[in-house]
C-alpha distance (Angstrom), angle and dihedral (degrees) to the residues before:
residue distance angle dihedral
M1 . . .
H2 3.81 . .
H3 3.80 90.7 .
R4 3.82 94.5 60.1
T5 3.83 99.7 95.9
P6 3.83 98.0 47.0
S7 3.82 91.5 40.4
L8 3.86 91.4 52.7
F9 3.80 91.5 48.8
A10 3.82 90.4 48.4
I11 3.80 94.5 47.3
Y12 3.85 91.5 50.8
L13 3.71 91.4 48.0
C14 3.80 89.5 48.4
V15 3.79 90.0 54.3
A16 3.80 93.8 48.3
L17 3.78 93.5 47.5
D18 3.81 92.2 45.2
A19 3.83 89.9 52.8
M20 3.78 90.6 47.3
G21 3.80 90.5 52.2
I22 3.77 92.2 51.3
G23 3.81 92.7 46.7
L24 3.81 94.9 44.9
V25 3.84 92.9 70.7
F26 3.82 99.9 45.5
P27 3.78 99.5 81.8
I28 3.76 96.0 45.4
L29 3.85 105.1 36.2
P30 3.85 92.8 96.9
A31 3.78 89.8 54.0
L32 3.82 91.7 50.9
V33 3.80 92.1 48.2
Q34 3.77 89.7 49.4
D35 3.75 91.1 49.1
V36 3.84 89.6 55.7
T37 3.82 104.6 34.1
Q38 3.80 139.3 32.4
A39 3.85 112.0 -68.8
A40 3.77 92.7 -119.1
Q41 3.74 93.6 59.8
V42 3.83 97.4 56.4
A43 3.83 100.8 103.3
P44 3.83 97.5 43.8
V45 3.85 90.6 46.5
I46 3.83 92.1 51.4
G47 3.81 88.9 49.0
V48 3.80 91.3 51.6
M49 3.80 91.1 47.6
A50 3.79 91.7 51.9
A51 3.82 92.8 46.9
L52 3.83 91.3 47.5
Y53 3.75 91.8 51.5
A54 3.80 92.5 49.2
A55 3.84 93.0 45.4
M56 3.83 91.3 52.6
Q57 3.80 90.3 48.3
L58 3.81 91.5 49.3
V59 3.77 92.5 53.7
C60 3.84 98.7 36.8
A61 3.79 107.0 36.0
P62 3.81 93.8 73.6
V63 3.79 89.9 48.8
L64 3.80 93.0 50.2
G65 3.81 89.6 46.1
A66 3.81 91.3 52.2
L67 3.80 89.7 46.6
S68 3.79 91.4 52.9
D69 3.85 87.9 54.5
R70 3.78 91.8 49.1
L71 3.84 102.2 37.2
G72 3.77 102.0 24.5
R73 3.81 131.9 -97.6
R74 3.84 99.3 -90.9
P75 3.84 100.1 63.9
V76 3.84 92.3 46.1
L77 3.88 91.9 46.8
L78 3.80 89.7 50.2
L79 3.80 90.8 48.0
S80 3.81 90.4 51.5
L81 3.77 93.4 49.9
A82 3.80 93.6 46.3
G83 3.79 89.7 49.4
A84 3.81 91.8 49.6
C85 3.83 89.9 50.8
A86 3.84 90.9 50.3
S87 3.82 92.6 47.4
Y88 3.80 92.8 53.4
L89 3.78 91.6 47.1
L90 3.81 88.6 51.4
L91 3.84 90.1 52.3
A92 3.81 91.4 46.7
C93 3.81 91.5 52.9
A94 3.89 98.4 34.5
G95 3.75 113.3 127.4
S96 3.79 97.1 170.5
L97 3.79 140.1 42.6
P98 3.82 95.7 -109.0
L99 3.82 89.9 55.1
L100 3.84 90.1 51.0
L101 3.79 90.7 50.7
L102 3.80 91.2 46.3
G103 3.78 89.8 52.1
R104 3.82 91.4 54.5
A105 3.79 92.1 44.4
V106 3.85 91.8 53.6
A107 3.86 88.4 47.8
G108 3.82 90.1 53.2
L109 3.75 93.2 42.1
T110 3.83 94.5 57.5
G111 3.78 98.0 25.6
A112 3.76 98.1 117.7
S113 3.79 98.2 103.3
M114 3.86 92.5 110.0
S115 3.80 94.6 51.0
V116 3.81 92.7 44.6
A117 3.80 91.0 46.5
T118 3.85 87.7 52.0
A119 3.78 89.8 51.8
Y120 3.84 91.3 46.7
L121 3.83 90.9 52.8
T122 3.81 90.5 48.6
D123 3.87 89.6 52.0
V124 3.86 93.9 52.7
T125 3.81 98.3 39.0
P126 3.83 127.0 82.7
E127 3.80 113.1 -129.6
D128 3.80 94.9 -111.4
Q129 3.84 90.1 57.6
R130 3.77 100.0 44.4
A131 3.84 99.1 92.7
R132 3.84 91.3 54.4
R133 3.79 94.9 44.9
F134 3.77 95.0 45.3
G135 3.86 88.4 49.3
L136 3.82 88.3 55.2
F137 3.83 89.5 44.1
N138 3.88 90.4 55.2
A139 3.80 90.8 43.7
M140 3.85 91.0 54.2
F141 3.80 90.7 49.2
G142 3.83 90.2 48.5
A143 3.80 92.3 49.9
G144 3.82 91.9 48.8
F145 3.79 90.7 48.5
I146 3.83 91.0 50.8
A147 3.79 94.9 49.0
G148 3.79 95.8 40.4
P149 3.88 100.3 66.8
V150 3.81 92.0 43.8
L151 3.81 91.8 51.9
G152 3.82 91.6 41.4
G153 3.88 91.8 52.2
L154 3.79 91.7 47.8
L155 3.85 93.2 49.2
G156 3.79 92.8 41.7
D157 3.82 91.9 60.9
H158 3.84 87.5 60.1
G159 3.82 94.9 46.8
V160 3.76 132.5 -12.2
R161 3.85 92.9 -132.8
L162 3.85 95.8 46.8
P163 3.88 97.7 86.7
F164 3.83 89.1 53.0
I165 3.79 91.7 51.0
A166 3.83 88.7 47.1
A167 3.83 91.1 50.7
A168 3.80 90.3 48.5
V169 3.85 88.3 51.7
L170 3.78 91.3 49.1
N171 3.77 92.8 50.9
G172 3.87 90.3 44.8
T173 3.81 89.0 53.1
N174 3.74 87.6 47.4
F175 3.81 91.5 53.0
V176 3.84 92.2 49.6
L177 3.82 90.9 47.2
A178 3.79 93.0 50.0
W179 3.87 91.9 45.0
V180 3.85 91.2 51.9
S181 3.83 103.1 34.2
L182 3.80 109.0 28.0
P183 3.80 117.5 81.8
E184 3.76 117.2 -167.0
S185 3.86 110.4 -82.1
R186 3.80 97.4 -165.9
Q187 3.76 131.3 29.3
G188 3.80 111.3 -127.7
R189 3.73 115.7 -110.1
G190 3.80 95.9 -146.4
G191 3.80 118.6 -154.0
H192 3.79 132.2 103.3
I193 3.82 126.0 -39.9
D194 3.81 115.1 -129.8
L195 3.82 100.3 -121.5
A196 3.82 93.1 -164.5
A197 3.80 90.6 59.2
L198 3.83 89.5 56.9
N199 3.82 94.2 64.6
P200 3.83 101.4 114.8
L201 3.76 94.3 -157.1
R202 3.79 95.1 49.0
P203 3.89 94.5 93.7
L204 3.85 90.9 56.7
A205 3.87 91.6 65.9
W206 3.80 87.8 63.4
V207 3.81 92.5 62.3
L208 3.79 91.1 66.3
S209 3.77 87.5 67.5
Q210 3.81 92.0 47.9
R211 3.84 101.3 54.9
Q212 3.77 95.4 172.8
L213 3.78 90.6 63.0
V214 3.87 95.4 55.5
P215 3.85 96.1 86.7
L216 3.82 90.9 51.7
V217 3.81 93.4 48.8
F218 3.78 89.3 50.1
T219 3.80 88.5 49.4
F220 3.77 91.6 58.0
F221 3.80 89.1 44.7
M222 3.83 94.2 53.4
L223 3.79 95.4 43.2
A224 3.83 90.9 48.8
A225 3.82 88.0 49.7
T226 3.81 92.0 56.6
G227 3.81 90.2 57.2
E228 3.79 91.2 57.1
A229 3.85 90.4 62.2
Y230 3.83 90.7 66.4
A231 3.81 93.8 47.3
V232 3.82 92.1 49.7
C233 3.84 103.0 34.8
W234 3.83 111.6 24.2
A235 3.81 98.2 85.1
L236 3.87 91.5 41.9
W237 3.80 90.4 50.1
G238 3.75 95.0 47.3
G239 3.80 90.3 53.7
D240 3.83 95.9 43.0
A241 3.82 99.4 40.5
F242 3.85 102.0 37.3
H243 3.89 103.3 11.4
W244 3.80 88.9 -118.8
N245 3.80 116.2 178.8
G246 3.79 123.1 -142.4
T247 3.85 92.3 -82.9
W248 3.77 93.9 56.4
I249 3.75 93.5 44.4
G250 3.79 89.3 50.2
L251 3.76 93.2 47.5
S252 3.84 91.6 50.5
L253 3.81 91.3 51.5
G254 3.78 90.0 46.6
A255 3.76 91.9 50.1
F256 3.74 91.5 50.0
G257 3.77 91.3 49.0
L258 3.81 90.2 50.9
C259 3.82 92.7 49.0
Q260 3.77 92.2 47.1
M261 3.78 92.1 48.9
L262 3.82 90.2 53.1
V263 3.78 91.3 47.4
Q264 3.82 92.8 50.3
A265 3.81 91.2 46.8
F266 3.84 98.4 50.0
A267 3.78 114.3 11.1
P268 3.88 113.3 55.5
G269 3.80 97.1 67.4
P270 3.84 96.9 51.9
A271 3.82 90.7 39.6
S272 3.83 92.2 56.0
R273 3.80 91.4 46.0
W274 3.78 94.8 49.8
L275 3.80 101.4 35.6
G276 3.83 102.1 23.4
E277 3.78 120.6 -116.7
R278 3.81 95.9 -77.9
G279 3.83 90.0 45.2
A280 3.80 90.6 51.2
V281 3.84 90.7 53.0
L282 3.83 92.3 49.3
A283 3.88 91.2 44.6
G284 3.77 89.4 53.8
V285 3.86 90.5 51.3
A286 3.82 90.0 48.1
C287 3.83 92.4 51.1
A288 3.82 91.0 48.7
C289 3.81 92.9 48.5
L290 3.89 92.2 47.3
A291 3.82 90.1 53.2
L292 3.80 93.6 43.7
V293 3.83 94.0 51.4
A294 3.81 88.7 50.0
M295 3.84 91.0 48.6
A296 3.73 91.7 51.6
F297 3.80 91.3 62.2
M298 3.86 100.5 35.4
R299 3.80 116.8 124.1
Q300 3.84 99.7 -178.3
G301 3.71 129.4 55.5
W302 3.84 98.1 -133.9
M303 3.80 88.7 65.7
V304 3.78 91.0 67.7
F305 3.82 90.0 61.5
V306 3.81 90.7 50.0
A307 3.79 90.6 53.1
M308 3.78 94.4 44.7
P309 3.82 99.4 91.8
V310 3.88 90.5 53.0
F311 3.80 89.3 45.4
A312 3.83 91.0 52.2
L313 3.84 90.1 52.2
G314 3.77 85.0 69.8
S315 3.81 87.5 85.9
I316 3.79 93.2 52.0
G317 3.81 92.5 103.0
T318 3.84 98.8 44.5
P319 3.79 96.1 99.0
A320 3.80 91.0 43.7
L321 3.88 90.7 53.1
Q322 3.75 90.4 50.6
A323 3.84 90.2 49.9
L324 3.82 90.8 47.9
A325 3.80 91.5 48.8
S326 3.80 92.2 50.5
R327 3.84 90.3 58.4
Q328 3.81 95.3 54.3
V329 3.85 92.2 79.4
G330 3.77 135.2 34.7
A331 3.78 125.9 -100.5
D332 3.82 91.8 -97.3
L333 3.83 91.5 60.5
Q334 3.82 100.0 40.4
G335 3.85 95.2 100.6
Q336 3.82 93.7 48.9
F337 3.82 93.1 45.2
Q338 3.86 92.8 48.8
G339 3.85 86.4 51.0
V340 3.85 89.1 53.7
L341 3.85 91.3 50.6
A342 3.82 91.2 48.2
S343 3.85 89.7 51.1
A344 3.82 90.2 49.9
I345 3.75 92.0 51.2
S346 3.83 92.0 47.1
L347 3.79 91.1 51.8
A348 3.83 90.3 50.5
S349 3.82 88.3 52.8
I350 3.79 89.2 56.5
I351 3.80 100.6 40.8
A352 3.87 103.0 35.6
P353 3.84 98.0 57.7
L354 3.85 90.9 56.2
G355 3.83 92.5 50.6
F356 3.81 98.1 42.2
S357 3.85 93.6 45.9
A358 3.82 92.2 48.6
F359 3.84 90.1 50.4
Y360 3.80 91.8 47.2
H361 3.77 90.8 49.9
A362 3.84 89.2 53.8
V363 3.89 95.4 49.7
R364 3.80 99.2 30.9
S365 3.80 98.6 100.8
D366 3.80 97.2 42.5
W367 3.83 106.6 32.3
P368 3.81 118.1 -6.6
G369 3.82 91.6 179.7
A370 3.80 90.4 66.5
I371 3.83 88.2 83.9
W372 3.81 88.1 75.7
L373 3.79 91.6 56.3
L374 3.81 88.3 56.3
V375 3.81 88.1 53.7
V376 3.82 89.1 51.2
A377 3.83 88.1 52.2
V378 3.88 89.4 54.1
Y379 3.81 89.7 50.4
A380 3.82 89.5 49.0
V381 3.86 89.3 58.0
A382 3.80 89.7 47.5
V383 3.85 95.5 55.1
P384 3.87 97.3 71.8
L385 3.79 88.0 41.8
V386 3.81 90.5 56.8
V387 3.85 90.0 50.2
L388 3.82 92.4 47.6
G389 3.78 96.1 40.4
T390 3.83 97.2 49.2
R391 3.84 100.0 51.5
R392 3.78 116.5 129.1
P393 3.78 104.7 -69.1
R394 3.73 119.6 -116.0
I395 3.76 99.9 -136.2
P396 3.81 117.1 158.5
G397 3.78 111.3 -107.2
R398 3.79 94.5 18.9
V399 3.76 124.2 117.4
């Protein structure tokens, strides 16, 4: 394939630019919402925007994935990038709440660029090279996600709409790059799409017949829910508790991304060897809770950066949990089970932002840091679920 080298470079750059575009808007979204709505409504509106984005993704991602199988990867990737560019332009120009919500809905509707990029990379990579190339794929996403919030915070301090214009430019650049450099990696098969198979909640019904898997599915749901608290409340908390401007919010998010990337690169393997897989998961929860309790009572912004390495260790058990989950069912049910876990995580991404934003709105004026104690409470519920859900699986024929 003479296109392989340029297409690989283009897909990696697409991933980095996509992550930058996502990260750009995080530090400044509260300021944009405040610019458009009444100040008191900021937290609930951000929660609704996050839930709307996740709901649109839940419904539309399977459709776009099926379309990429039928029509080919390239047209669906181009559609996703054009939609992302349009959504950021809508946010940049939005002068009312309905336009803000429309912008997030469009972003969720077409937000399949990462999954299609993953499928594209799979198409053009021999099996023996996939681990290395997916490692680079994840590293490019991580690098973009570290740089994005820092740049977004810096731009936002010069104009609340600038990060959204920059994100639109990044996605527009991405579109042109993909148009010019990415050949089709898979010829579409044509034919009809099975609409029943696109129901994103269909896999969850199967869990009811596999009772021993319910605690593990709820574990993934609860842990995914905790992650939504940071997306919804971090920038609000930084401004309320420490009077951070966009630059400092962006730097804190970038620092966290850097710490988490280092943890993911070096810590999970040794942690699983020393503590066992279940021990690594519980150690990660303990580190996250320790940092969250400290953050709830912090009075000065520099303390957040001191706690950041401990906070990032919260993800130390994520690969171990994925490995434990994969052993709870036989090889013939892996695809179905992973679909269930993906559905649970998607549901958490819809429900959790609404709950966390409502709670933050209630405590914002008295004690904004209290939001992190609620996250600790969610982790506390997850701990017994981890223990129950990762018991030795009872699979016929297994010792």
